[in-house]
N, C-alpha and C positions, 0 to 999 in steps of 0.2 A: 477939591476933587482931582483937578489936573495934576497936582503934586503927588497925590496918592497913586494915580494911574501911572505917572512917570516912574515912581519908585517901584511899582510892581513890574513894570516893563524892564527896569534895570536888573531885577532879580530873576527875570525869565531864564529858564535853563538854556544853555548854549545848544545850538543845533549840532547834529552829528556826534553827540556824546557817545552813543552806543557803538557806532562804527570805530571811533577813536579808541574806546575802551577795549573792544574786541581785537583790534589791531595790536594794541599794546600787550594784551595777554598772550597773543600768538607769538609776538616778538620775544617776550621774556621767557615763555615756555620753550620756544625753539632754542634760544641761547643756552638755557639750562640743560636741555636735552643734548645739545652738541657738546657741552662741557662734560656731562656724564658719559657720553659715548666715547670720549677720548681716553677714559680710564678703563674701558672694557677691552679685554684681549680679543683678537680676531675670532676665536672660537665662540665666545659669548656674544659677539656682535652678530655672528651668523644665526645663533639661536634666537636673538632678539628680532632679527630681520624676518625669520620664518614666523615668529609669533605675531609680528605686525601684519604679515601676509595673511595669516589665518583670520585675524580680527577684521582686516580689510574686506576679505571675502564675505565674512559674516555680516558686516555692516552693509555691504553692497546688496546681498540677498534680501536683507530686511528692507532696504530702500526700494528695491525692485518690486517687492510684494505690495507696495503702495499703489501700483498701477490699477486702473479701472478698465484699461483697454490696451492689451499687449500690442495690437497693431499700430497704435500711436507710437509706442516706444520703439518698435521695430523700424517703422518708417523714419522716425527721428534719428535713430542711430545710423541707419544705412545712408540716408541723405546727408546727415551731419558729417559722417566720415568722408563722403565724397567732397563736400564743400571744404572741410578742413584740409583735405589733401590738396585741393586745387589752390587754396589761398596760402598753403605752405605753413600751417601752424607747427607741424613737426620740425620743419627746417628752422623756423624762428626760435623754437625752444632749444633745439640743438645748438644754435648759435649762442643763446643765452647761457647754456650749460658750459660751452667752451670758454666764454668770457669769464664765468665764475671760476672755472678750472685754472685759467691763466692768472687770475687775480688772487685767488685764495687756495687753490689746489684741491684735489680730491674729487671734483665733480666728474660724473660720467652720466650714462643714461638714467641711473638711479635718481639723479637730480630732477629729471623730468617727471619721473614717477612720483617723487616726493612732492613736487610742486603741484602737479595735476590732482593727485589724491587729496592733498591738503585743501586745495581750493574747493574741490567738490564737497569735502567733509565740512568745511567751515562756511561755505557760501550757498549751499543748496539745501533746501528743506523748509518746512513750515515755520520753524522757529526763527530762521533768518528773515524770511519775508514778513511775517507778522510782527517781529520785533522791530524791523526797520520802519514799517508803517506806523507802529505805535510811537516810535521816536519822532517820525516826521510830522505826524498829525497832533499827537497829544503831548509831545516832548517828555515822554516817559520811557525809561530804558529798563523796565523790570525784566522783560524777556531777554533782551540783549545782555543784561548783566549776568543772568543765569547762564546764557550761552557762552559768554566770555570766560566764565569760570570753567565750564566744561571743555572749551577749546584750549584754554591754557594748559590744563592737565593733559589733554590729548596730545598737544604739541610737544610736551616734554618726552613722552614715550615714543612718539613718531620720530622726533629728531635724534633720539639716542640710538636708533636702529643702526645707522651708519652715517659716516661723514657726508657723503654725497647726497643721500636721501634727506638728511637733516638740513643741508643747505637749501634743498628744494622746499622743505617745510618752512624754513625761515623766509625765503623769498615769497612765499604765499601770502605773507602779511601785507605786502603791497596790493595784492589783488583783493584781499579782504577789505582793505580801506576803500579801494575804488568801487567794488561791487556794492558794499553796504552803504557807502555814501550816496551812490547813484540811486539805490532803492529808497533811501530815506528822502532824497530830493524829489523823487517821483511818487511819494507816498499817496498823495490824493488821487492822481489818475489811476494808480495801481489798485487802490482799495476795492473798487467794484469787481475787478478781475479775480482777486484772491478770495472773494466770497464764494466762488465756485471751487470746492475742494478738489475737483477732478483736474483742474489746470495745475495746481501746485503738486498734486500727486504724480502726474506724468513727468514733470520736470525732475522730481525726486527719483522716480523709477529709472529715468534715463541716466541720471548720475549714478544710480546703483549699479547699472550694467557696466559702466566704466570702472567703478571701484572693484567689481569682481575681476575684471581683466587685469587691473593693477595688482590686486592681491595674488592672483595666480602667477603673475610675472615675478613677484617677490618670492613666491614659493618655488621658482625655477621650473615651472611647468613648461615643457618645451615649446608647444604651439603658442602659449600665451606670451612667451618672451619675444615673439616676433610681432605682436600686436602693439602698435604705437597708440596708446589710448588717448593721447593728446589731440589726435586728429578728429576725434569725435566730440570735441568741446562744443561745436555749433549745435549739437543735439539738445543742449540745455536750453537753447532759445527756441528751437523748432518744436520740442515736445509740448510746451504750454501753448504755442501757437496752433499746432495741430489739434490739441485738446479743445481749445476754444472754437476752432472751425468745426470740429465734430459735434460739439454741443449745439451750434447754430443749425447744423444740418439735420438734427434729430427731429422727427415729425412730432408735432404737438399731439398729446394724448387727450 
């Protein structure tokens, strides 16, 4: 019996397979997209960028409509923006963009938009959270395998929009690995929280607001170009926290 149990343990699936697979598909898709983008003349790149902007706005609106309480999203975005500005998220990402520009060329603020937009798209939402919990507890990656395929295809189109934007999408693979590995490692303590769909919905909705801002910036909407969406990243943590707090404060019926 001991030998059989040891043999089964040897064949147990490796941890974090889902996070590694998703990271790999984003890397490969981004590199393919950057390769395709180099063959597009500037006029077609502009058309592609506008198309990505329209789709980003559409995805953002769809995500925002997940909210069950607009006040939670509003408070998360407002406070998250203040926190993000105070801790200098925008400054840090600008420094990263400059480092990429000096090393590889091409990077500008579109790098930040590509990075933030891709991180939200690839790391926020029910499929990410439930997939990581499934991987962490059951060692199954059904959901993350499907998500990896979708993200791989998406990263090709996103990265092809422009060189700088594509570099940001490529860099997002690092954050995909960090975020999904962390969620997988914390699968057991997180499982009771995500049983409440409102908590996941508010984080998704907050991410949707940021995607709308990024999409409008890609479309060169004047006011949106002045919005640094990266400073609002703390809202992705505040939104589920506020949603959980709101649920506790609800009077029992």
